[in-house]
N, C-alpha and C positions, 0 to 999 in steps of 0.2 A: 377203932372205927373201921367197919368193913366196907367193901367196894360199893354195896347198895346204898349205905348211908352216905358215902362220899358223893355218889352220883346225885342223890337227893339234895345234899348240901350245896353242891355246885349249881344245881338247877334253881334252888331257892335264891342263891346269890345272884345268878343271872337274871332271874325274874325281878328281884328287888332292885337291882341296879338299873335295869331297863325302865322300871316304873319311876324311879327317882329321876333318871335322865330325861324321860319323856315329860315328866311334870315340870322340869326345869327348862324344857324346850332346848335340850342339849343333845348332841350325838351320843350314842350309847356303846359304840365299838371301841375297844381298847387297842392301841397300837404302840408298841414300845420297841426300841432298838438297843441292842447290847453289843459291846465289843468283846472279843474273846482273846484271852492270853493263854497260849498252849505251849509249854516248854518242850524242848526236844526230849523224847523218851530216853530213859537210862539205857534201855536195851540197844538203842541206836548209838548213843554216846560211847558205850563200851565195846562196840563192834570194831574189829580190825579194819584198818584203812583199806579201801578197795572200791570197786565199782558199785557194789550193793549199798555200802554205807553212803557213798557220794550221791547215789540216786535218791535215797531216803532223805538225806539232808536237803537236797534241792527241792524235793517234793514238799517237805515241811516248810521251807522258806517261802514257797509260793503261797502256802496256806496262812502265813502269818498275817495278823491284822484283819482277820475276818470280822464282818459285822452281821449280826443276825437280827431278824425282825420277829416279834411276837405279836400275834393277833388273838383277840378273844372276842368272839361274836356268835350270837345265836346258839349258845351251848357247845361251841367248838373252839378248841385251842390249837393254834397252828404256830410252829416255830421253825424257822429255816433261814438260810442265807438271804440277806436283803436283796441281792441281785436276782433271786428267784422270782421276784415280783415282776413278771414279764409284761410285754406290751399287749398281749392278748387278754389281759385281765385275770390271769391265773397266778396263783401263788403255789409254786411247785415244792412239795415236801421231799427234798433230796439232800444229800451230803450228810456226813456224820454230825451228830448232835441235833438233827432235825426230827420233828415229831408232829403228829396230828392226832388229837384226842377228841373223841365224840362222847360227850358226857351222857347223852341220852342212851346210847348203846353200850357204854362202858368199854369201848374198844380204843386201841392205840396202835398207830402205825408210825414207823420211824425208819431211817436209813442208817446203815452201818457200812464200813469199808474194811476190806481185807487187802492190804497193800494197795492195789490200784483197781480193785473190783468192788462194785457196790451191790448191796442187797437191800431188799425191802423187808422189814421185820414187822410182823403182825402179831399182836397179843392183846391181853386184857389190861385194864388199868391196875396198877400194882396196889398193894395195901397202903394205907395212909402212913407216911413216915411218923415215927414217934419223936417229935421235935422237943428239944429242951430250950426253954427261953432263958435269956440272959438279961441282966440289968443294964448292959452296955448299950449305948445309943450312938448314932452317927448321922450326920446330914449328907445325903447323896442326892445329887441332881435337885437340890433345894427341898428335899423331902426328909422329914425326921424318920429315922429307921431304927428298928430294934434288932439286936443280934439273936440268932437262934442256931441250933446245931442238931445234927442227927448223924451219928457215926463220924465219918471223915468230912461230911458236908457241913459247911458253915455259911450262913446266909444273913443278909440284912434286908428286912422287909418293912414296908410302910403301911400303917393303918389308915393313912390318908387316902390310899387307893385300895378299897376293900374288895379286891379280887384275889382269891386264894391260889394263885399260880405264880410261876417264875420260869426262867430260862431252862432249857434242856429237860422239860417235863417235871419240874419241881411243883409240888402242890401241898395243900394241907395247912397253910398258915393263914391267919386272918388279914392278909394284906399282900400286895404285890411284892415279889422279891426283886430288889433293885441291884443287889450284888450277891454273887454266889461263888464259892470256891469248893470244888468237889474233885474226887478222884475219878479219872477216866476209867471206864470199865475195863478196857483192855491194855492200854499203855501203863496204867497204874500211876501216871503222873497227875499232879494236882493242876487243874485248869480253873480259870476264873472268868466269869461273865460279869460285866459291869454295865449298868444302864447308861446310855448316852442321852436318850430323850424319851419322853412318853407323852402321848396325846390321846384325845378321844375324837374319833372320826365318824362321819356320816355313813360311809360305805367302806367295805373291805373287798379285796379280790376274791375270786372263787378259789377255794382250797382244792388242790389236786395232788394226786399221788402219781409217781412215775409209772408208766405202763410197760417199760422195757427192762425191768429188773427182776431177777429171781426172787421169789417170795419164800421166806422161812419163818418159823416160829423162833422165839428168843432162845429156846433150848437147842434147836437145830443149829442156829447161828453160832452159839457159844461153843458147841462141839466142833463145828467146822473151823472156827477161829483157832481153837487149841491145836487142831491137827496141822493147820497151815503154819502156825508159829513154830511148831516143832520142826517142820520141814525147813522153814526159813532160818532157824537157828543153826541147823545142821549145815546149811550152805554158807553162813557167815563165819563158821569156825575154820 
């Protein structure tokens, strides 16, 4: 399935769900919250004791127990830290694992971090993952889920919520992903998102991107990340 077909599929799902919800006089915007389990990266665990390792451990400790919110509304998919839903009515797409996808334009924006510096990454929607379905089932948050995998990524999705998305920009399955374990792009550690609750709401905040961050393409960021990690490894030795 190419990008154009995916965009059309998501548009059809959005329109279909909106029609069903409207016919049933129910709100049509999806809101789901996920907890994140993120282990200490092996690269940090293996570092010699010292101020650099201590700084990283303290930073990771502060990030433990994060909760993310996913919104799906009007052809847009937003995923970011729950406390980014601020008093001004904006939902700011910032921090690692955050993303904003516009199905109509096929564009994706997300935030990445190198040590303590953030970057805004802008690119196109990736090709649809080739999911392998399993016969295994599990009940999560009261919903019957089916197991599927693609490479290192293992998910549990529910046909009871026919929205083809999930945390951290997952997509392409015939239902909402309620649990996902995947390899972090840069730390190479396995992280897990687990649904805490899901509901359909009348309104959602305005989705917004940070305006004070350097903007890079995915290729530019990956190149910069590699350079910085090589420098960082040299300092830790």
